[in-house]
Steps between C-alpha positions, in 0.01 A plus 500: 500500500604776262280808466413627157588858589424807292784711363687690771426836329129436548450338842158353559291744707260277691251754635497707179425195287230379736335841478514480121350150511220631721436778248500249212246287686285803581489619138427159348215439748355851466248378244188724501294236318545214748230628735236463227650246258231236563225756446688616188481147358140447612346833399734643234610180326171322580644176642333281764661436837556141389693626196705729722575199720618305198716794396651505849575130466669573168704783658617287790552199277751695292662623820515139619704404195728804527555533875790266581671544159493877554656451844771288345565776246550742791739259673694439179506841330447745787226674694514832315494355147198290599320808630555671163360203311193484721436875492497516120280193452256590780466859377414374153234269646338776706487726194339228287246424776382861498426494126395136449165497322429127500560184699804368302686831535416509872651152534810612309539797733474260795787292357727806491381645831538171684835415340645839590374482856664158540844653442435741789339275763755308702781707347406798717525292818835357388627852423411615852674205662814518284526875558485457876739204486758724332519693828451203735145611585303189401313509833323816380335323205153460653493867596601621154279246319207616715577863420517420129167318514344785697621767256382311193165435667467869584584590139237258373246650742563867422506437125178303533323787676596736219421244231150428632420871520638555148286216366189648663547838329627371165500141370605165641772484236686822588660374825622196306663725243684695770645170623801525268632819665630335823718263296684795347573636847607153613749484213674811636538336844629178346759688295644638826509163681811281536536124480546369858811292571427135573693237691500183295597162638637384163566619146213662316263227391305462182130581477399131500732417789353789701154345459631157597678632809186680616292187446746292706497757779121507503493120513767461768430790737164399645463804724525729198262284297221499758549867590458590132189282468348668807571845356348402166181378669471822702558724198230319303256716695611791282279374217196613700630857506629493143195356329200530731542824696382726217192284417424499876506881512293519182245254644472714814415806289823693563557789251800448269674816623524342847655171390861606548435672831301210647772253404752710694434356850563146376818582308639724774430230758722270299766770471509572873513129579787454255701772674441330835558148366854460635401619847190281508706196397757579771224533758285200402748276321475424129270198522262659747481801269410259218217357714356847561535586131308190393229580754481858369471401134242229562309718749487795261365281221248346739365846586455578130331162446249531782407871504326661201546864605748776425642455850636162392777700329685467829578146383726643228681710762563200727612290203758753378618569855576131544681462166703817555618385843611155385659553158822696580574288808468167319703639207775595745489150652549348154770749397707417809508136387575562131831548319543826305573315174140373485323759718289664228406156367391380845315825570310441176352181645234692695387705198512172304276330754258792523486508120400133504233549767372819334479314168277242669308727737445791256252319273327350805461844660376655175259225400360447849510875568273562200238295684587594860791702637436360848534144375829589331636648824392193695662257259827691514497505880460122518772432242754730668426355843576147380809585293659737751418276793671198343808702396542657842459165675776349284722804562466475878544123497819532295644761734430282804662201327811702416521629857493142631772396253721792602448422870638151442 
């Protein structure tokens, strides 16, 4: 293998660049409007929850189309250039969303917002791994990925607290308008970042060949395929927090100013679990961790489906705790079995899969949620239990089969 090293006059500083990536992630997720965006659409733009669900399907549908191609762009043209492309497009979408006065413009803003986000998701995980690999520290990936997830979650939480308070003393639109500011700060961080060196097993491939190579790897490496499917099923639980948490709080009579603060325990639970993900996986083993994560997601949704009281909010905490614990560990498992030349493409498979499930589940959650939030939670719990259970069973069966083959 021959490393694609940076110029000798500018050696790649691993820890410095990881800190800058963390700052970039913090700024881009510090969106003050995200804690009240559903209420913004319901009460300020006068949409129904079903319409919001359809909009979510549109958002994730665009992301579905863009996810793997954007990962291939990162593998072909570089991590840093892809971050720039995503930052500019996503910032434009957030700005348009704040000022959109009708449904078509809202949909157009979703196209830009979703497209820009696609160039960031997957690429950030690949950047972390490639940076560590430049110093022979690949084993630290889960720890750093967990830290990155925790920091971005904390940024989302703190910004949400401020955004909800701002909306309560001004208008629902003002926090959305302030959403463009973090992208300007993120641009400063990105300007200071370096492109990580990558070890490629062959000459630099074309965009189309990168997609083909990733598809072959996904087809041939069964352990990676089933691990990714399990992670996708687990992360589908996020749609409950994204789309239904704010209507739940509104239904329970919670004042708008408290929305950001009351969402904090759930988001911080996910952040703490993400930090501890590597240790938990080392202690339990990756597949046992997946079992507990599935139980946590399904259990949290079951609580929300069966209890019609404000105390049922604990279900959101359990759900995010489970997802936070599983995601970095499974990502590390996949990264260890993926070549650098297609890493961003492969890491885009999970966002691709969640985009597909969110596209399908979003309208269901919105339409059913308009009639009954509890029914929406229950339907999601059943669907995730079936999908995650099948994927995990295939993953474990494949690992046992490979172990038998190796023993021979």
